[in-house]
VOBA-1610 file (N, C-alpha, C; in pm, whole numbers, padded with zeros to 5 digits, always signed):
BEGIN
Met-01013-02528-01245Met-01072-02539-01112Met-00978-02477-01010Phe-01030-02393-00924Phe-00951-02332-00817Phe-00985-02400-00685Met-00883-02414-00600Met-00902-02472-00469Met-00831-02387-00365Asp-00889-02378-00247Asp-00832-02301-00136Asp-00791-02399-00027Asn-00661-02394+00011Asn-00615-02487+00115Asn-00618-02426+00254Lys-00679-02305+00265Lys-00702-02237+00393Lys-00574-02190+00462Lys-00461-02193+00393Lys-00337-02138+00447Lys-00289-02027+00355Leu-00249-01916+00414Leu-00193-01808+00335Leu-00057-01850+00279Gln-00019-01792+00165Gln+00112-01821+00109Gln+00224-01768+00198Tyr+00193-01664+00275Tyr+00291-01606+00367Tyr+00217-01564+00493Thr+00275-01593+00609Thr+00209-01568+00736Thr+00191-01419+00762Val+00072-01382+00807Val+00041-01243+00839Val+00048-01223+00990Arg+00134-01132+01033Arg+00147-01100+01176Arg+00130-00950+01192Val+00019-00907+01250Val-00012-00765+01268Val-00001-00733+01416Ala+00077-00631+01448Ala+00104-00600+01588Ala-00019-00543+01659Glu-00090-00452+01592Glu-00207-00390+01653Glu-00297-00333+01545Pro-00427-00316+01574Pro-00518-00259+01474Pro-00476-00117+01435Asn-00505-00083+01310Asn-00474+00051+01259Asn-00557+00075+01133Pro-00679+00125+01149Pro-00767+00140+01031Pro-00714+00237+00925Ile-00635+00335+00966Ile-00580+00429+00868Ile-00478+00359+00780Leu-00390+00279+00840Leu-00294+00201+00761Leu-00368+00102+00671Ala-00478+00047+00722Ala-00557-00046+00641Ala-00606+00022+00513Ser-00646+00148+00523Ser-00695+00218+00404Ser-00581+00240+00305Phe-00459+00263+00353Phe-00345+00276+00262Phe-00321+00145+00187Leu-00329+00034+00260Leu-00299-00096+00200Leu-00402-00138+00097Leu-00521-00077+00100Leu-00621-00109-00001Leu-00572-00077-00142Glu-00469+00007-00154Glu-00414+00039-00286Glu-00369-00088-00357Gln-00319-00185-00280Gln-00274-00311-00341Gln-00382-00419-00338Phe-00499-00385-00289Phe-00612-00479-00292Phe-00702-00447-00411Gly-00746-00321-00419Gly-00837-00283-00526Gly-00791-00167-00610Gly-00661-00138-00608Gly-00608-00027-00687Gly-00556-00073-00822Pro-00515+00022-00907Pro-00470-00013-01043Pro-00344-00096-01048Gln-00258-00084-00948Gln-00136-00165-00944Gln-00149-00283-00848Gly-00272-00309-00802Gly-00294-00408-00698Gly-00301-00551-00748Glu-00321-00640-00653Glu-00314-00784-00679Glu-00433-00834-00760Leu-00552-00779-00739Leu-00666-00823-00819Leu-00647-00783-00965Ala-00601-00661-00988Ala-00578-00618-01126Ala-00474-00707-01193Ala-00368-00742-01120Ala-00266-00830-01177Ala-00322-00968-01209Ala-00398-01024-01115Ala-00454-01157-01136Ala-00545-01159-01258Met-00631-01059-01271Met-00725-01055-01383Met-00652-01029-01514Arg-00548-00947-01511Arg-00470-00919-01632Arg-00408-01049-01685Tyr-00342-01124-01599Tyr-00271-01244-01644Tyr-00367-01359-01672Phe-00476-01367-01595Phe-00572-01475-01616Phe-00640-01461-01751Thr-00684-01340-01785Thr-00750-01321-01914Thr-00652-01337-02029Gln-00527-01298-02010Gln-00427-01323-02113Gln-00406-01473-02134Ala-00404-01548-02025Ala-00382-01692-02033Ala-00494-01762-02110Leu-00617-01717-02090Leu-00729-01782-02157Leu-00718-01772-02309Ala-00660-01663-02357Ala-00650-01643-02502Ala-00515-01688-02558Glu-00424-01730-02472Glu-00288-01764-02517Glu-00283-01901-02583Asp-00221-01909-02701Asp-00208-02037-02773Asp-00074-02105-02746Asp+00027-02030-02705Asp+00157-02089-02676Asp+00150-02163-02542Pro+00178-02293-02538Pro+00159-02369-02414Pro+00248-02320-02299Gly+00370-02277-02330Gly+00459-02229-02224Gly+00409-02101-02162Arg+00373-02005-02246Arg+00324-01878-02191Arg+00191-01897-02120Lys+00106-01983-02172Lys-00024-02008-02107Lys-00004-02064-01967Asp+00086-02159-01953Asp+00113-02219-01822Asp+00169-02114-01727Met+00264-02034-01774Met+00324-01930-01689Met+00220-01829-01644Leu+00136-01783-01737Leu+00035-01683-01703Leu-00066-01736-01601Leu-00106-01862-01616Leu-00199-01921-01520Leu-00135-01937-01383Asp-00008-01977-01381Asp+00064-01990-01254Asp+00070-01856-01182Ile+00111-01752-01254Ile+00129-01622-01190Ile-00005-01561-01154Ala-00106-01576-01241Ala-00239-01523-01209Ala-00294-01584-01081Thr-00276-01716-01067Thr-00326-01784-00947Thr-00250-01740-00824Glu-00117-01720-00838Glu-00040-01672-00724Glu-00082-01531-00685Glu-00115-01449-00784Glu-00160-01313-00752Glu-00288-01315-00668Leu-00375-01412-00692Leu-00494-01426-00608Leu-00456-01459-00465Ser-00351-01539-00447Ser-00305-01567-00311Ser-00247-01443-00246His-00186-01356-00326His-00135-01230-00273His-00250-01137-00237Leu-00358-01141-00315Leu-00478-01065-00280Leu-00530-01110-00144Glu-00523-01239-00120Glu-00567-01294+00009Glu-00479-01244+00123Ile-00349-01233+00099Ile-00259-01183+00203Ile-00289-01038+00235Ile-00299-00955+00131Ile-00329-00813+00154Ile-00465-00796+00222Gly-00565-00871+00175Gly-00697-00862+00235Gly-00696-00904+00381Ser-00617-01004+00413Ser-00608-01050+00552Ser-00542-00945+00641Ile-00439-00878+00588Ile-00374-00771+00665Ile-00474-00658+00691Val-00547-00619+00586Val-00647-00513+00601Val-00751-00551+00706Ala-00798-00675+00701Ala-00899-00720+00796Ala-00845-00719+00938Met-00719-00762+00957Met-00659-00761+01090Met-00642-00618+01142Leu-00601-00527+01054Leu-00583-00388+01094Leu-00715-00323+01133Asn-00826-00375+01082Asn-00959-00320+01111Asn-01030-00393+01224Lys-00967-00493+01284Lys-01036-00573+01385Lys-01085-00489+01502Gly-01003-00395+01548Gly-01043-00316+01664Gly-01164-00229+01634Ile-01159-00157+01525Ile-01268-00065+01492Ile-01394-00141+01455Lys-01379-00262+01403Lys-01498-00340+01366Lys-01584-00366+01489Gly-01521-00412+01597Gly-01597-00439+01718Gly-01647-00313+01785Glu-01563-00209+01788Glu-01603-00084+01852Glu-01723-00022+01782Leu-01723-00027+01650Leu-01833+00033+01575Leu-01960-00050+01588Ala-01945-00181+01584Ala-02064-00267+01590Ala-02129-00264+01727Glu-02046-00257+01833Glu-02100-00267+01968Glu-02104-00134+02042Ala-02060-00026+01976Ala-02058+00107+02039Ala-01988+00102+02174Ser-01870+00040+02176Ser-01800+00014+02302Ser-01709+00127+02346Val-01695+00232+02266Val-01614+00347+02306Val-01696+00473+02285Lys-01648+00583+02342Lys-01719+00709+02329Lys-01726+00753+02183Glu-01834+00825+02153Glu-01854+00867+02015Glu-01738+00949+01962Ala-01684+01038+02043Ala-01574+01123+01997Ala-01450+01041+01963Asp-01418+00944+02048Asp-01302+00861+02022Asp-01323+00776+01897Leu-01443+00725+01881Leu-01474+00645+01763Leu-01465+00729+01637Tyr-01515+00851+01644Tyr-01509+00941+01528Tyr-01365+00969+01488Arg-01280+00995+01588Arg-01140+01025+01558Arg-01071+00907+01492Ser-01099+00789+01537Ser-01033+00670+01481Ser-01081+00642+01340Leu-01205+00682+01310Leu-01260+00657+01176Leu-01217+00762+01075Ser-01203+00886+01121Ser-01183+00997+01028Ser-01037+01038+01015Gly-00948+00954+01060Gly-00807+00992+01061Gly-00743+00996+00924Gly-00799+00929+00824Gly-00735+00934+00694Gly-00804+00849+00590Cys-00798+00898+00467Cys-00841+00826+00347Cys-00980+00766+00362Ser-00993+00636+00335Ser-01125+00574+00329Ser-01152+00483+00448Ser-01083+00505+00561Ser-01101+00416+00675Ser-01246+00415+00723His-01315+00530+00717His-01454+00535+00760His-01543+00454+00666Thr-01511+00455+00535Thr-01589+00378+00439Thr-01576+00229+00466Gln-01455+00185+00493Gln-01433+00042+00521Gln-01515+00000+00642Ala-01512+00082+00747Ala-01580+00043+00870Ala-01731+00050+00857Leu-01782+00160+00801Leu-01926+00180+00796Leu-01994+00091+00693Leu-01933+00076+00575Leu-01998+00003+00467Leu-01958-00144+00459Tyr-01836-00175+00501Tyr-01786-00312+00483Tyr-01755-00382+00614Gly-01791-00319+00726Gly-01773-00383+00855Gly-01630-00416+00888Gly-01537-00339+00834Gly-01396-00364+00863Gly-01329-00459+00767Gly-01405-00519+00677Gly-01346-00607+00577Gly-01283-00528+00464Pro-01195-00591+00388Pro-01132-00520+00276Pro-01232-00494+00164Ser-01235-00371+00117Ser-01325-00335+00007Ser-01247-00333-00123Leu-01315-00365-00231Leu-01250-00363-00362Leu-01244-00219-00413Thr-01162-00141-00343Thr-01138-00001-00378Thr-00989+00026-00365Asn-00948+00142-00416Asn-00811+00184-00388Asn-00807+00258-00256Ser-00694+00317-00222Ser-00678+00379-00091Ser-00762+00505-00074Ser-00817+00558-00184Ser-00904+00675-00176Ser-01051+00638-00184Gly-01081+00510-00185Gly-01220+00465-00189Gly-01279+00452-00327Val-01196+00465-00432Val-01246+00453-00569Val-01264+00305-00603Pro-01383+00263-00650Pro-01406+00120-00675Pro-01313+00063-00782Trp-01278-00063-00763Trp-01198-00135-00863Trp-01274-00139-00995Thr-01199-00133-01106Thr-01260-00137-01238Thr-01177-00221-01333Ser-01244-00288-01424Ser-01173-00367-01524Ser-01097-00279-01623Ala-01119-00147-01616Ala-01041-00056-01700Ala-00893-00060-01664Tyr-00859-00114-01546Tyr-00719-00130-01509Tyr-00649-00234-01596Ile-00725-00320-01662Ile-00666-00428-01741Ile-00637-00375-01880Asp-00510-00374-01919Asp-00471-00309-02044Asp-00419-00408-02149Ser-00457-00533-02139Ser-00412-00634-02236Ser-00466-00602-02375Ile-00385-00635-02478Ile-00427-00608-02616Ile-00419-00730-02705Gly-00372-00844-02652Gly-00378-00968-02727Gly-00256-00999-02811Asp-00151-00920-02802Asp-00025-00950-02870Asp+00079-00981-02762Pro+00141-01100-02765Pro+00228-01138-02654Pro+00346-01045-02633Ala+00408-00996-02740Ala+00522-00906-02724Ala+00481-00775-02658Cys+00360-00730-02687Cys+00308-00608-02626Cys+00262-00634-02482Asp+00185-00741-02462Asp+00131-00770-02329Asp+00240-00805-02229Leu+00343-00877-02272Leu+00451-00910-02179Leu+00525-00785-02135Arg+00544-00692-02224Arg+00607-00564-02184Arg+00519-00489-02085Ser+00389-00491-02110Ser+00296-00427-02017Ser+00299-00497-01881Asn+00309-00629-01882Asn+00316-00704-01757Asn+00443-00671-01678Ile+00553-00656-01749Ile+00679-00619-01684Ile+00665-00484-01616Ala+00604-00389-01688Ala+00582-00256-01630Ala+00487-00262-01511Ala+00384-00345-01520Ala+00288-00358-01410Ala+00356-00412-01285Glu+00440-00513-01300Glu+00512-00568-01185Glu+00606-00463-01126Ser+00668-00384-01212Ser+00758-00279-01165Ser+00682-00174-01084Arg+00567-00132-01134Arg+00487-00033-01062Arg+00439-00087-00928Ala+00398-00213-00927Ala+00352-00274-00802Ala+00464-00279-00699Lys+00585-00309-00744Lys+00699-00311-00652Lys+00720-00174-00587Ile+00709-00068-00667Ile+00728+00066-00613Ile+00620+00100-00510Val+00495+00061-00537Val+00389+00087-00440Val+00417+00012-00310Tyr+00463-00113-00320Tyr+00496-00188-00198Tyr+00609-00120-00121Glu+00708-00069-00191Glu+00816+00003-00123Glu+00760+00120-00043Arg+00669+00196-00105Arg+00613+00313-00038Arg+00528+00273+00082Leu+00454+00162+00069Leu+00374+00115+00182Leu+00463+00068+00298Ile+00574+00004+00266Ile+00668-00038+00370Ile+00719+00083+00447Asn+00735+00195+00377Asn+00789+00314+00439Asn+00692+00386+00531Val+00562+00353+00526Val+00464+00424+00608Val+00421+00344+00731Thr+00487+00232+00760Thr+00451+00155+00879Thr+00577+00113+00953Asp+00566+00105+01085Asp+00675+00053+01167Asp+00640-00084+01225Asp+00530-00141+01179Asp+00489-00276+01223Asp+00578-00378+01152Thr+00663-00446+01227Thr+00762-00536+01166Thr+00696-00653+01095Gly+00584-00703+01148Gly+00515-00814+01082Gly+00459-00774+00948Ile+00400-00653+00942Ile+00347-00604+00815Ile+00460-00575+00717Lys+00567-00513+00765Lys+00683-00488+00679Lys+00735-00617+00618Asp+00738-00723+00699Asp+00788-00852+00652Asp+00699-00908+00541Ala+00567-00904+00563Ala+00474-00956+00463Ala+00478-00873+00335Leu+00484-00740+00350Leu+00492-00654+00232Leu+00623-00673+00158Gly+00730-00700+00233Gly+00858-00728+00169Gly+00852-00855+00085Phe+00781-00956+00135Phe+00762-01079+00057Phe+00685-01050-00071Leu+00575-00976-00060Leu+00495-00945-00178Leu+00574-00862-00278Met+00652-00766-00229Met+00736-00685-00316Met+00836-00771-00391Thr+00894-00869-00321Thr+00995-00955-00383Thr+00935-01045-00489Arg+00811-01088-00468Arg+00746-01171-00570Arg+00721-01091-00698Glu+00703-00959-00686Glu+00692-00877-00807Glu+00820-00885-00889Ile+00933-00889-00820Ile+01062-00901-00890Ile+01069-01034-00964Ala+01029-01141-00896Ala+01035-01274-00957Ala+00945-01283-01080His+00825-01225-01069His+00733-01228-01183His+00787-01147-01301Gln+00849-01035-01270Gln+00908-00955-01377Gln+01015-01034-01451Lys+01095-01109-01378Lys+01198-01192-01441Lys+01136-01296-01532Ser+01029-01360-01486Ser+00962-01461-01569Ser+00907-01400-01697Phe+00843-01282-01684Phe+00787-01217-01802Phe+00897-01175-01900Glu+01009-01128-01848Glu+01118-01089-01937Glu+01175-01210-02011Lys+01190-01322-01942Lys+01239-01444-02007Lys+01141-01489-02115Ala+01012-01481-02086Ala+00912-01521-02185Ala+00914-01427-02305Leu+00935-01298-02280Leu+00940-01201-02390Leu+01057-01232-02483Tyr+01174-01257-02427Tyr+01292-01278-02511Tyr+01301-01421-02565Ala+01207-01506-02522Ala+01195-01636-02587Ala+01124-01625-02721Ile+01064-01508-02748Ile+01003-01479-02878Ile+01107-01406-02962Glu+01144-01462-03075Glu+01245-01400-03161Glu+01193-01386-03304Pro+01191-01265-03359Pro+01212-01137-03292Pro+01090-01096-03212Asn+01110-01004-03116Asn+00997-00958-03035Asn+00976-00808-03043Phe+01054-00741-03132Phe+01039-00597-03148Phe+01045-00561-03296Pro+00954-00478-03345Pro+00841-00417-03271Pro+00728-00517-03253Pro+00641-00494-03154Pro+00526-00583-03136Pro+00438-00584-03260Gly+00368-00692-03281Gly+00278-00703-03394Gly+00348-00763-03515Lys+00277-00765-03627Lys+00325-00831-03749Lys+00387-00734-03849Leu+00327-00618-03867Leu+00369-00528-03972Leu+00499-00456-03935Pro+00593-00447-04028Pro+00716-00371-04002Pro+00689-00222-04009Gly+00777-00144-03948Gly+00764+00000-03959Gly+00810+00050-04095Met+00773+00172-04129Met+00819+00234-04254Met+00967+00269-04236Pro+01055+00211-04318Pro+01199+00223-04292Pro+01250+00367-04287Glu+01188+00457-04363Glu+01238+00595-04365Glu+01208+00671-04235Phe+01118+00613-04153Phe+01083+00681-04028Phe+01121+00602-03903Ala+01162+00478-03917Ala+01188+00393-03800Ala+01310+00438-03721Asp+01405+00507-03784Asp+01526+00553-03716Asp+01528+00705-03700Leu+01416+00770-03722Leu+01410+00915-03718Leu+01380+00964-03577Tyr+01464+01057-03527Tyr+01435+01124-03400Tyr+01403+01269-03430Val+01282+01312-03391Val+01238+01448-03416Val+01258+01530-03289Asn+01350+01626-03295Asn+01378+01713-03181Asn+01274+01824-03180Ala+01157+01794-03128Ala+01042+01884-03138Ala+01030+01979-03019Ser+01112+01958-02915Ser+01110+02047-02799Ser+01243+02122-02796Lys+01238+02252-02829Lys+01360+02328-02850Lys+01387+02425-02735Gly+01515+02461-02720Gly+01552+02561-02621Gly+01640+02504-02512Asp+01658+02582-02404Asp+01740+02537-02291Asp+01686+02405-02239Gly+01776+02313-02214Gly+01735+02181-02165Gly+01748+02073-02270Asp+01783+02107-02394Asp+01808+02005-02496Asp+01925+01917-02452Val+01905+01788-02453Val+02008+01694-02410Val+02023+01586-02515Glu+02145+01548-02544Glu+02171+01439-02636Glu+02214+01315-02559Gly+02169+01202-02609Gly+02204+01074-02548Gly+02176+00963-02646Pro+02193+00837-02604Pro+02171+00726-02697Pro+02027+00712-02742Trp+01936+00783-02677Trp+01795+00778-02717Trp+01764+00872-02834Asn+01857+00963-02868Asn+01826+01057-02976Asn+01944+01091-03065Ser+02058+01031-03044Ser+02175+01062-03126Ser+02264+00940-03139Gly+02359+00947-03234Gly+02446+00834-03261Gly+02410+00766-03392Lys+02482+00660-03423Lys+02465+00592-03552Lys+02327+00532-03569Gln+02258+00505-03461Gln+02126+00441-03469Gln+02017+00538-03514Trp+02045+00670-03508Trp+01940+00768-03531Trp+01971+00862-03646Lys+01866+00900-03718Lys+01869+01014-03808Lys+01797+01126-03735Arg+01872+01228-03699Arg+01818+01333-03612Arg+01767+01450-03694Met+01648+01497-03660Met+01590+01613-03727Met+01577+01724-03623Asp+01659+01829-03636Asp+01658+01939-03541Asp+01572+02055-03584Asp+01520+02053-03707Asp+01432+02160-03754Asp+01306+02097-03813Pro+01218+02045-03726Pro+01099+01975-03776Pro+01006+02065-03855Glu+01001+02194-03822Glu+00911+02284-03895Glu+00954+02299-04040Ala+01085+02310-04063Ala+01135+02326-04200Ala+01121+02198-04281Asn+01114+02086-04214Asn+01109+01956-04283Asn+00968+01897-04291Ala+00870+01968-04239Ala+00733+01917-04243Ala+00664+01960-04374Pro+00575+01876-04426Pro+00540+01743-04377Pro+00643+01638-04418Leu+00654+01533-04341Leu+00758+01434-04364Leu+00736+01352-04490Asp+00613+01347-04540Asp+00586+01265-04658Asp+00610+01340-04789Gly+00648+01468-04781Gly+00672+01545-04902Gly+00547+01603-04964Gly+00432+01584-04903Gly+00307+01639-04956Gly+00288+01782-04912Asp+00164+01832-04923Asp+00137+01970-04886Asp+00095+01984-04740Gly+00079+01872-04668Gly+00045+01877-04526Gly-00098+01912-04496Leu-00185+01909-04596Leu-00325+01942-04576Leu-00410+01816-04572Ala-00524+01826-04506Ala-00618+01714-04500Ala-00724+01731-04608Thr-00740+01630-04693Thr-00838+01637-04802Thr-00920+01509-04807Val-01035+01519-04868Val-01121+01403-04886Val-01197+01420-05018Lys-01218+01312-05091Lys-01297+01317-05213Lys-01444+01300-05177Leu-01525+01395-05223Leu-01667+01395-05189Leu-01753+01377-05313Lys-01869+01317-05294Lys-01969+01314-05398Lys-02023+01455-05418Ala-02075+01482-05538Ala-02125+01616-05571Ala-02234+01661-05474Val-02322+01571-05435Val-02431+01608-05346Val-02379+01646-05208Asp-02275+01575-05160Asp-02214+01608-05031Asp-02141+01742-05039Arg-02071+01766-05149Arg-02002+01893-05166Arg-02100+02010-05167Lys-02214+01994-05235Lys-02314+02099-05241Lys-02368+02132-05103Ala-02395+02030-05023Ala-02447+02051-04889Ala-02345+02121-04800Leu-02218+02080-04811Leu-02114+02143-04731Leu-02091+02288-04771Asp-02098+02317-04901Asp-02084+02455-04947Asp-02197+02542-04892Ala-02318+02487-04891Ala-02432+02561-04837Ala-02413+02588-04687Leu-02364+02488-04615Leu-02338+02504-04472Leu-02232+02611-04448Ser-02125+02608-04529Ser-02018+02706-04513Ser-02068+02847-04536Met-02152+02866-04637Met-02205+03000-04666Met-02298+03047-04554Arg-02378+02955-04501Arg-02474+02992-04396Arg-02404+03030-04266Thr-02289+02969-04238Thr-02219+02994-04112Thr-02094+03079-04131Leu-02085+03150-04241Leu-01966+03230-04272Leu-01951+03346-04173Ser-01831+03366-04123Ser-01804+03478-04032Ser-01784+03606-04110Asp-01824+03717-04049Asp-01802+03850-04108Asp-01689+03918-04031Pro-01569+03928-04088Pro-01456+03988-04016Pro-01474+04136-03989Glu-01568+04202-04057Glu-01591+04345-04035Glu-01691+04370-03923Ser-01760+04266-03877Ser-01864+04283-03776Ser-01801+04294-03637Asp-01853+04387-03556Asp-01806+04401-03417Asp-01925+04433-03328Pro-02016+04337-03311Pro-02139+04364-03235Pro-02111+04377-03085Thr-02200+04443-03016Thr-02195+04448-02870Thr-02245+04314-02816Thr-02166+04254-02727Thr-02199+04121-02675Thr-02230+04127-02526Gly-02270+04015-02474Gly-02297+04006-02331Gly-02176+04039-02247Ala-02057+04002-02295Ala-01935+04033-02223Ala-01915+04184-02213Asp-01949+04256-02320Asp-01940+04402-02317Asp-02039+04461-02218Leu-02164+04414-02224Leu-02269+04471-02141Leu-02248+04444-01992Gly-02192+04328-01961Gly-02177+04292-01820Gly-02038+04310-01765Ala-01950+04378-01841Ala-01809+04388-01802Ala-01792+04463-01671Gly-01701+04413-01589Gly-01666+04478-01463Gly-01516+04475-01445Pro-01467+04505-01326Pro-01322+04503-01302Pro-01261+04367-01336Gly-01149+04371-01404Gly-01081+04247-01442Gly-01121+04193-01576Ala-01217+04257-01643Ala-01265+04206-01772Ala-01170+04243-01886Gly-01077+04333-01862Gly-00992+04378-01970Gly-01064+04482-02054Thr-01011+04506-02174Thr-01072+04606-02262Thr-01196+04548-02328Thr-01307+04614-02315Thr-01431+04572-02380Thr-01487+04690-02459Lys-01587+04663-02538Lys-01643+04766-02624Lys-01706+04878-02540Gly-01665+04997-02563Gly-01724+05110-02493Gly-01652+05147-02367Arg-01555+05066-02317Arg-01480+05102-02197Arg-01341+05044-02203Lys-01252+05105-02136Lys-01113+05059-02134Lys-01079+05008-01995
//
């Protein structure tokens, strides 16, 4: 059961309306790194979680993310207060109203379609989608994804702080950014409470390949570091000479029934290319400047 106590988790103080800034802030309302995506990611993970500690943590953080959605939505609504009244009551000249609406991103969409309220879109007006939720049902995998999600959200908040000089908004965004740090710490503690937690899942890796680093990008710019060299790694600097890694012939094969083989052979014969054929094509007939060398002209 969810309950609303009618108080924001953090006080919102907006100095003056600014519909363009409001459209930027929608990134954290209905965007992929936003608060709704975070709440839904952790809430759905919690419903399937069997570990009582992780379930409790996920429900706590999911519910808090909804309160953060409320904070962002309230800021967006306050930033749109001026244009909401002007648009509804036609209280300013058309030219001035047009300029205030068309100054950036999706501010006109918010005003015209949502009456100045926060829309479940990102800053470009793209609707929120559950495709943002990337849970896979393995705690070691999902907790790592959650850590990354909190990290990305923190970076977006940093960028939003940098595009406003409104001290009240900066303060509220700073609070939300800091809570991303706290959530990341909780997720990391929960991850390392699982022993072992790497690799995710049940099945072990194939030992002959688990320590193999394939240097597949060759030339200027090759760099060695702890990610590809040292005692932890078996380094392969000539992948072409060592392929295929399983010692086979590197070809794809399948066992077919006789009837399937007969049908495929017939298809191959019917669609066989003639390497000696050089017919005149539409590209030849319609060739003009820039076509390169075509049949009959250079």
